[in-house]
Every structure is written in C-alpha cells, then in structure tokens.
C-alpha positions in Angstrom: 30.1 -3.0 5.4 27.2 -2.0 7.5 25.0 0.6 5.8 22.1 0.5 8.4 22.3 -0.7 12.0 19.2 -1.2 14.3 20.0 -2.1 17.8 17.5 -3.4 20.5 14.6 -1.4 19.2 11.2 -1.7 20.9 7.9 0.0 20.1 4.3 -0.3 21.2 1.1 1.2 20.4 -2.1 1.5 22.6 -0.8 -0.9 25.2 0.2 -3.5 22.5 3.9 -4.4 22.0 4.5 -4.5 18.3 8.4 -4.8 18.2 10.3 -6.0 21.2 14.2 -5.7 21.4 14.8 -6.2 17.6 17.9 -5.8 15.8 18.7 -5.5 12.0 21.7 -5.0 9.8 21.8 -3.9 6.2 25.1 -4.7 4.4 26.2 -3.2 1.2 24.8 -4.7 -1.8 22.2 -6.8 0.1 18.8 -7.3 -1.6 16.5 -7.7 1.5 13.0 -9.1 1.5 11.2 -7.9 4.6 8.3 -10.3 5.2 5.5 -10.9 7.7 1.7 -11.2 8.1 -0.6 -8.2 7.9 -0.4 -6.2 11.2 2.8 -7.8 12.4 4.8 -4.5 12.4 6.4 -4.3 9.0 5.2 -0.7 8.3 6.0 0.3 11.9 9.6 -0.9 11.4 10.1 0.9 8.1 8.6 4.1 9.6 11.2 3.8 12.3 14.2 3.5 10.1 13.1 6.2 7.9 12.7 8.6 10.9 8.9 9.0 10.6 8.4 7.3 14.0 10.6 7.3 17.1 11.2 4.1 18.7 10.3 3.6 22.4 13.7 2.2 23.0 16.9 1.5 20.9 18.7 3.2 18.3 18.8 3.4 14.4 22.1 4.4 12.7 22.6 5.0 9.0 26.1 5.2 7.5 27.3 8.7 6.8 26.3 10.3 3.5 24.0 7.5 2.6 20.8 8.4 0.6 17.7 6.5 0.6 14.4 6.6 -1.3 11.2 5.4 0.2 7.9 4.3 -1.6 5.2 3.6 0.9 1.6 2.7 0.6 0.4 6.2 1.4 2.7 8.4 -0.6 1.1 11.6 -2.2 1.6 13.5 -5.4 1.5 17.3 -5.8 -1.7 18.1 -7.9 -1.5 20.4 -10.9 1.6 18.9 -12.5 2.0 16.8 -15.5 3.5 13.2 -15.2 6.6 14.5 -17.1 7.0 17.5 -14.8 6.8 15.2 -11.7 9.4 12.9 -13.2 11.8 15.7 -14.0 11.6 16.5 -10.4 13.8 13.5 -9.8 16.6 15.5 -11.4 16.0 18.7 -9.4 19.6 19.0 -8.2 20.8 19.1 -11.9 18.1 21.5 -13.0 19.1 23.7 -10.2 22.9 23.5 -11.3 21.8 24.4 -14.9 19.8 27.5 -13.6 23.0 28.4 -11.7 25.1 28.1 -14.9 22.5 30.4 -16.8 22.8 32.9 -14.1 26.5 33.0 -14.4 26.4 33.4 -18.1 24.0 36.5 -17.5 26.6 38.2 -15.2 29.5 37.7 -17.6 28.7 40.9 -19.5 29.2 43.1 -16.3 32.4 41.9 -14.8 36.1 42.7 -15.5 38.6 40.3 -17.1 39.8 38.5 -13.8 36.3 37.9 -12.6 35.3 36.7 -16.0 38.0 34.1 -15.8 36.7 33.0 -12.5 33.2 32.7 -13.8 34.3 30.8 -16.9 36.0 28.3 -14.5 32.8 27.9 -12.5 30.8 27.3 -15.7 33.2 24.7 -16.8 32.9 22.9 -13.5 29.0 22.9 -13.7 29.1 21.8 -17.3 31.4 19.0 -16.6 29.1 17.8 -13.7 26.0 18.0 -15.9 27.7 16.1 -18.7 29.1 13.3 -16.4 25.6 13.1 -14.7 23.8 12.4 -18.0 21.9 15.7 -17.8 21.5 16.1 -21.5 19.9 12.6 -21.9 17.4 13.1 -18.9 14.4 12.8 -21.2 15.5 9.6 -22.8 16.2 8.2 -19.3 12.8 9.2 -18.1 11.1 7.6 -21.1 13.0 4.4 -20.6 11.7 3.9 -17.0 8.3 5.4 -17.6 7.7 3.0 -20.5 9.1 0.0 -18.4 6.6 0.7 -15.8 3.6 1.5 -18.2 3.3 5.3 -18.0 3.9 5.7 -21.6 0.5 4.2 -22.4 -1.1 6.9 -20.1 0.7 9.7 -21.7 3.4 11.9 -19.8 1.7 15.0 -20.6 -1.4 13.9 -18.6 -2.0 15.9 -15.2 -1.5 13.8 -12.1 -4.9 15.1 -10.9 -6.5 12.8 -13.5 -4.8 9.7 -12.6 -6.3 6.7 -10.5 -4.6 5.8 -7.4 -2.8 2.9 -8.9 -1.5 5.3 -11.7 -0.2 7.8 -9.2 1.7 5.0 -7.3 3.3 4.2 -10.7 4.4 7.8 -11.0 6.0 7.9 -7.5 7.6 4.4 -8.2 9.1 5.8 -11.5 10.3 8.9 -9.9 11.9 7.0 -7.1 13.9 4.8 -9.6 15.0 7.9 -11.6 16.2 9.6 -8.4 18.6 6.5 -8.0 19.2 6.7 -4.3 22.0 4.6 -2.8 19.3 2.5 -0.9 15.8 1.8 -2.1 12.9 1.1 0.4 10.0 -0.3 -1.4 6.6 -1.2 0.2 4.3 -3.4 -2.0 5.8 -2.0 -5.4 4.0 -4.6 -7.6 0.5 -3.4 -6.4 -1.0 -1.7 -9.5 1.6 -3.1 -11.8 0.4 -5.6 -14.5 2.4 -8.7 -15.4 4.7 -7.1 -18.1 5.7 -4.2 -15.8 6.3 -6.5 -12.9 8.7 -8.4 -15.1 10.5 -5.1 -15.9 10.8 -4.2 -12.3 12.0 -7.6 -11.5 14.8 -7.3 -14.1 15.6 -4.0 -12.8 15.9 -5.1 -9.2 18.0 -8.3 -10.1 20.6 -5.9 -11.8 20.5 -3.3 -9.1 24.0 -2.8 -7.7 23.0 -1.1 -4.4 21.0 -2.4 -1.5 17.3 -2.3 -1.1 14.7 -3.4 1.3 11.4 -4.8 -0.2 8.1 -5.4 1.5 5.9 -7.7 -0.7 3.5 -10.4 -0.4 4.2 -11.5 -4.1 6.1 -14.7 -3.4 7.2 -15.3 -6.9 8.5 -11.7 -7.3 10.2 -11.7 -3.9 12.0 -15.1 -4.6 13.4 -13.8 -7.9 15.0 -10.6 -6.5 16.1 -11.1 -2.8 19.2 -12.7 -1.2 18.3 -11.9 2.3 15.0 -12.4 4.3 14.0 -10.7 7.5 10.9 -12.2 9.0 8.8 -10.2 11.5 6.5 -12.2 13.7 5.3 -11.9 17.3 7.3 -8.8 17.9 10.6 -10.5 16.8 12.7 -10.1 13.6 14.7 -13.2 12.3 17.3 -13.0 9.6 17.6 -15.7 7.0 20.3 -15.8 4.3 19.2 -16.9 0.9 16.0 -16.8 -1.4 12.4 -16.6 -0.2 11.9 -20.4 -0.8 14.9 -21.2 1.4 13.4 -18.9 4.1 10.1 -20.9 4.1 12.1 -24.2 4.6 14.2 -22.7 7.3 11.1 -21.2 9.1 9.3 -24.5 9.1 12.5 -26.2 10.5 12.7 -23.5 13.3 9.1 -23.9 14.2 9.3 -27.6 14.5 12.5 -27.2 16.6 10.9 -24.7 19.0 7.7 -26.9 19.3 9.9 -30.0 19.9 11.9 -28.2 22.6 8.9 -26.9 24.2 7.1 -30.3 24.4 10.2 -32.0 25.7 10.6 -29.4 28.4 6.9 -29.7 29.4 7.4 -33.5 29.9 10.4 -32.8 32.0 8.4 -30.2 34.1 5.5 -32.8 34.6 7.9 -35.4 35.6 9.7 -33.1 38.2 6.3 -31.8 39.6 5.0 -35.4 39.9 8.1 -36.5 41.7 7.9 -33.4 44.1 4.2 -34.0 44.8 4.8 -37.7 45.6 7.9 -37.4 47.8 8.0 -34.0 49.6 5.9 -35.3 52.5 7.9 -38.4 53.1 10.9 -38.0 55.5 13.1 -40.4 53.6 12.6 -38.7 50.2 12.0 -35.1 51.4 15.8 -34.2 50.5 15.5 -35.3 47.0 12.1 -33.6 46.5 13.7 -30.3 47.7 16.5 -30.8 45.2 14.0 -31.2 42.3 12.1 -28.2 43.3 15.3 -26.1 43.0 16.1 -27.7 39.7 12.6 -26.6 38.7 12.9 -23.0 40.0 16.3 -22.5 38.1 14.8 -24.0 34.7 14.1 -21.3 32.2 10.6 -22.2 31.1 10.0 -22.0 27.3 6.9 -20.4 25.9 4.7 -22.5 23.6 5.2 -21.1 20.0 2.4 -18.8 19.2 -0.1 -19.8 16.7 -0.9 -16.8 14.7 -4.6 -16.0 14.0 -5.3 -17.2 10.5 -8.2 -15.8 8.5 -11.2 -17.8 7.3 -12.9 -16.5 4.2 -16.3 -17.9 3.0 -18.9 -16.3 0.8 -22.6 -16.7 1.5 -24.7 -17.7 -1.6 -28.0 -16.1 -2.5 -30.7 -17.7 -4.7 -29.8 -18.9 -8.3 -29.9 -16.1 -10.9 -31.0 -16.3 -14.6 -28.7 -18.1 -16.9 -27.1 -14.9 -18.2 -25.7 -12.7 -15.5 -25.0 -10.0 -18.3 -24.9 -9.6 -22.1 -23.5 -6.5 -23.9 -24.4 -5.0 -27.1 -21.8 -3.1 -28.9 -20.5 -1.9 -25.6 -17.9 0.9 -25.7 -16.0 1.8 -22.6 -14.8 5.4 -21.9 -15.5 8.8 -20.3 -14.8 11.8 -22.5 -13.0 9.5 -25.2 -13.7 5.9 -26.1 -11.3 3.4 -24.5 -12.4 0.4 -26.4 -13.8 -0.8 -29.8 -17.5 -2.1 -29.6 -17.5 -5.3 -27.5 -20.1 -8.1 -27.5 -19.5 -10.4 -24.6 -21.7 -12.3 -22.1 -21.1 -13.9 -18.6 -23.1 -17.1 -17.8 -24.1 -18.2 -14.4 -21.4 -20.3 -12.7 -18.6 -19.0 -14.9 -15.4 -17.7 -13.2 -13.5 -15.2 -15.3 -10.3 -13.4 -14.9 -9.8 -10.0 -16.8 -6.1 -9.3 -17.6 -4.4 -6.7 -19.8 -1.9 -3.7 -19.1 -3.0 -1.0 -16.8 -4.8 2.0 -18.2 -6.8 0.1 -20.7 -10.0 0.2 -18.6 -10.3 -3.0 -16.5 -11.8 -1.1 -13.6 -13.9 0.8 -16.0 -15.3 -2.3 -17.4 -16.2 -3.6 -14.0 -17.9 -0.4 -13.0 -19.8 -0.3 -16.3 -21.0 -3.8 -16.1 -22.3 -3.4 -12.5 -24.0 0.0 -13.4 -21.7 2.4 -11.5 -20.6 4.0 -14.8 -22.7 4.5 -17.9 -21.3 3.1 -21.1 -19.6 5.4 -23.6 -22.0 3.8 -26.0 -23.8 0.6 -26.3 -25.5 -1.2 -23.7 -25.3 -3.8 -20.8 -28.3 -6.0 -20.2 -28.3 -7.6 -16.6 -29.9 -10.8 -15.7 -32.6 -11.2 -13.1 -32.2 -12.1 -9.3 -28.6 -10.9 -9.2 -27.1 -10.3 -5.8 -23.9 -8.4 -6.3 -20.8 -8.5 -4.1 -18.3 -6.0 -5.2 -14.7 -5.5 -3.9 -13.2 -2.1 -5.0 -9.5 -1.8 -5.8 -9.1 1.3 -3.7 -10.7 2.5 -0.3 -11.0 6.1 1.0 -7.7 7.3 2.6 -9.9 9.6 4.7 -12.2 7.0 6.2 -12.4 7.8 9.9 -14.8 5.0 10.8 -13.3 2.2 13.0 -13.2 -1.2 11.4 -16.1 -2.1 13.8 -18.2 0.9 12.7 -17.4 0.3 9.1 -19.0 -3.1 9.1 -21.8 -2.2 11.8 -22.9 0.7 9.8 -23.8 -1.7 6.9 -25.3 -4.5 9.0 -27.0 -2.7 11.8 -29.1 -5.8 12.7 -25.9 -7.5 14.0 -24.9 -7.2 17.6 -21.5 -5.9 18.8 -20.2 -9.4 19.4 -21.3 -10.7 16.1 -19.6 -7.9 14.2 -16.3 -8.6 16.3 -16.5 -12.3 15.7 -16.9 -11.7 11.9 -13.9 -9.4 11.8 -11.9 -11.8 13.9 -12.6 -14.6 11.5 -10.8 -12.4 8.9 -7.8 -12.3 11.1 -8.1 -9.1 12.6 -7.2 -8.5 16.4 -9.1 -6.4 18.9 -6.6 -3.5 18.2 -7.4 -3.7 14.5 -11.2 -3.9 15.1 -11.1 -0.7 17.1 -8.7 1.3 15.0 -9.8 3.8 12.3 -9.9 2.5 8.7 -7.4 5.3 7.7 -4.7 4.0 9.9 -4.9 0.4 9.2 -2.5 -1.2 6.8 -3.5 -1.9 3.2 -3.9 -5.7 4.1 -5.9 -5.0 7.2 -8.1 -2.5 5.4 -8.8 -5.2 2.7 -9.7 -7.8 5.3 -12.3 -5.4 6.7 -13.9 -4.8 3.2 -13.8 -8.6 2.5 -15.6 -9.0 5.9 -18.4 -6.8 4.6 -18.8 -9.0 1.5 -18.8 -12.2 3.4 -21.9 -11.0 5.6 -24.0 -10.5 2.5 -25.9 -13.2 0.5 -24.6 -12.9 -3.1 -24.5 -14.8 -6.4 -22.2 -12.6 -8.5 -18.8 -11.8 -6.9 -16.8 -8.9 -8.7 -13.3 -8.6 -7.3 -11.0 -5.7 -8.5 -7.3 -6.5 -7.5 -8.3 -8.2 -4.2 -4.8 -9.7 -3.6 -3.2 -6.2 -3.3 -1.7 -6.0 0.2 -3.2 -9.3 1.4 -0.4 -11.5 3.1 0.3 -15.0 1.9 -2.1 -16.8 4.2 -4.9 -14.5 3.5 -4.3 -14.8 -0.3 -4.5 -18.6 0.0 -7.6 -18.5 2.1 -9.3 -16.1 -0.3 -8.3 -18.3 -3.4 -9.9 -21.3 -1.5 -13.1 -19.2 -0.8 -13.4 -18.3 -4.5 -12.9 -21.9 -5.6 -15.6 -23.0 -3.2 -18.2 -20.2 -4.2 -20.8 -21.8 -6.4 -21.9 -18.4 -7.8 -20.5 -16.2 -10.6 -17.0 -14.5 -10.4 -15.4 -11.7 -12.3 -11.8 -11.0 -11.3 -9.4 -8.4 -12.1 -5.8 -9.6 -10.7 -2.2 -9.0 -11.8 -1.1 -12.4 -10.2 -1.7 -15.4 -12.7 -0.5 -17.8 -10.1 -3.4 -16.7 -8.0 -6.2 -17.2 -10.5 -4.8 -19.7 -12.9 -6.4 -22.8 -11.3 -9.5 -20.9 -10.1 -11.1 -19.4 -13.3 -12.8 -21.1 -16.2 -11.9 -18.3 -18.7 -9.5 -15.5 -19.1 -10.5 -12.3 -21.0 -7.6 -10.2 -22.3 -8.9 -6.5 -22.6 -5.8 -5.7 -24.9 -7.9 -7.2 -27.8 -10.6 -4.7 -27.2 -8.6 -1.3 -26.7 -8.3 1.6 -29.1 -4.8 2.3 -27.7 -1.5 1.1 -28.9 -0.2 -1.7 -26.7 
C-alpha cells in the first residue's frame, strides 16, 4: 500500500534546476534511506513532501489520515520550558483529554440525574481512551526514551535555554519518538549522538513497525536500519531495493553501464560522421551518405555521465612548535559547577588524539578550555610555544548572513575574488553555494566553508569538534585523508569510531574524568 506518492516533481532555485521530473513512492512498513552528496537536493525534497516548499511542477499525495513527524537540521525549541515539560508536550492530546475529564467532574454537582448519567458516560469513554493509550505510564515512557538518547545524564528538570545545540537536537528527537507518528522523517538524527545512544536509536529503528525516511551520511548506521534506498544525484532520484551496501554495488554497476553505453554510442556516431564526410560528395555513394545522415538525426544522443565535483582537503603546515603542545596541572572543567575531577594530561607534538565519551560530560568544554576560549574551573593549562591553532567548532551561527564568499574573504582580505572562489570550489562547492548566505546552506555545505577557512591558514595544531556531522561520504573520506597526511598535532572529538580508528595515535575517554554518574 502506497503511503506517499510523488509524481513528476521539478524544482529549481536561482536559475539552477535542483530536481527534474522526479517520482518517489513510500510503501507501508518501508524503511527508506534517502542519500546523496551535499547540495544535491535532499533537504529540498524533504521540504516539498512536508509542505514547507511548493514544487514548480508535479504533485505530492499523502494517504488519508496519515500522520508524520519531521526532525530537520533547523528545528527549534520554545525557551523557558524544562526538558520534561517539552517531552510531555508529545502527549498534548492526552493531557487535553484529561483536562476535559476534570472539567466534566466539576460540572457534575450542578446537573440533574439524566444529565449526570450522560456526563458519567463521557467520563467513562475518556477514561478508557487514556488507559488504552498508556496515559498513566507517560512519565515511565518518557524516562525510557530520554535515557536511551542520553537526556537522563543532562537532567530532565533542566531548562532548554541552557542546552547546547546538540542537546536541543536530542530533546527534539526524543519528543518526536514519543509522539509516535505513523511516519518518521529524520534528517541526520545521529549528529550529536554518541556511540551508545546511536546504538539505542539503531535498535529502535530496526524494530520500528511503521515506515520512515532517513537522511544520513553515517554509512554503518544507514546500512543496519534501511531496506530501501532512494539516491538523489544530478536532479534525478533512483530507487534501489535492499541495504545501503547493496545500493553502493548497484550504483557502481549502473554507472559503468551508462558509461559503456555512452562510449559505444560515441564510437558509432564517429563512424557515421566519418562515412558521411567521405561519401556525401561522391555521386555513387551520395544516397548511402544521406541514409546515414537520417540515421544520425533519429539517434537519441546519450549524455556523458556527469562526474560530480569532489572536494579536496589539505591542511597547510606551519613551523614546528615545542615538544609539548599543552600540559595540564590539576585541571577541572566546568562553569558554575565542576564537570570533572582534577586531570593531569599532556599532548606531545605529532600526536593525534580522539576524545570520546557520552554527550554532556564536557568534550567541547575540554577543547575550549585547552585552547583558551574558556577559563578552567580550577587548575591550569600550560600551552607550548610557536603554536598555530586551527579550530573547527561543532556549531556555526544560524543567523550568519554572510555569503560563503564573504565568510572566507572577510578573514583573508589579501586574497583576490578568484582565489577565494577557487579555494571554495576545491572544497566541493558550486558557484550557487559560494554566492549563497551561510544561513541558507545545508549543514554539509556550511561545514565545507568552515573547513575552507581552516585550510587557508598555516597551522601546526588542529582541533576538530565533530567535523563529520553533516559531511557526505566523499567529503568524510577526503577529510580523513587530509588528517592522516597532516604532520602536525590533532585533537579530535568525533562520534564515529570508524572515521578515526586508523587515524589517531591515542583515544582519551572523558568518562573516566567526570564527576557525573555514567
């Protein structure tokens, strides 16, 4: 049974065609992976099917009475509420029913016997609905899902105003799962989740009885939860039945077939053109040449399969620093309260270290304290000499109105317009991306602009906070290669062990330093 039908949809932006005559079908119970490189139109398509964007052509039709829940990269929370208050909002319909029932009870003292019987019947109906829906175990359900995604460590009584962007995303994801819509639409749900909570979400989606559409660049996660892949590339959407690994194999087969068909036709065209050129002037062969011309005119010429722009990342190396990049003495992390025990660690020149541990324990705080953006709660950090820092922050401002071009140019004003454009193009960005505002770029495009700024700087100490969030598969592979080739020192926070396992020399687990229960 078809739940969602998309027919012949086309959409463009600023003169560029993003989707061209695409069709898509979601069947009952399908677990769909929606994949494609950064900037290929995944977010555009999701915005079209959720009604946030009208297509230029074509139609979108949902099955009657279907409910869907959508978690996107730019979802927002209402400030002033605690995490628990937000999560209880997932059951608003039930709380409204409870309020209606209480209102009925209050009326009962002022009615006659006949009206009382009717009110008692209404109360019974509501009570039955609430019991069947699990209303009286809501808090237990909230705690189960919240703990599964790591909100328990933060504290459900904490105000959402005090949360980081990653923690706010966790709250939105938890609320969406608690709402239990008929269809889930998830855009990069594993961003900001650590390994343990990704495993919990993986099991949840594997057992999910309804259909979902998942946008993700986490290949391992995708491969374990989907049974259908839709691939968007060059404005087209292609359906593949099976796992993500099967899709990769089939995509390569399709690419080779298209290239072989193109090359075969090109040889045939050359042969025909050569025959026509040699024979159209001779009276005896003029007829055959005309016949070949007609054959050529009727031929549907195949386009050469497009080679997508691949990013190229390389970090420029500054002079060699002193032996120790930093040393700490009884360092305690924290703001109003301590997050860790006193820690004595050091990082030597040339080391490449990954920092792991569940979210909320202070990985980002550690990075910012080590580079001097935040003062230690207590203790000290002693930095080495001749350090040239390159720092990639986990989050960027959502209100950044600079174009990608201006974002880089403002920092490197000695470069010419062409040089800045060339640097951004090397990172896999098109002219349209380069001239777009940072606030409207996708998460992956935004990350590529920020990586571009890093790569224009001479550095010997690279500090990366969740750099793989939002990056497509090719960009992640290229970033991994660049980190491997970088001869300087690296400190990396990342929730993907498969990304850093063969890159780093050491792994620091912050769970051993925390004062919190893990």
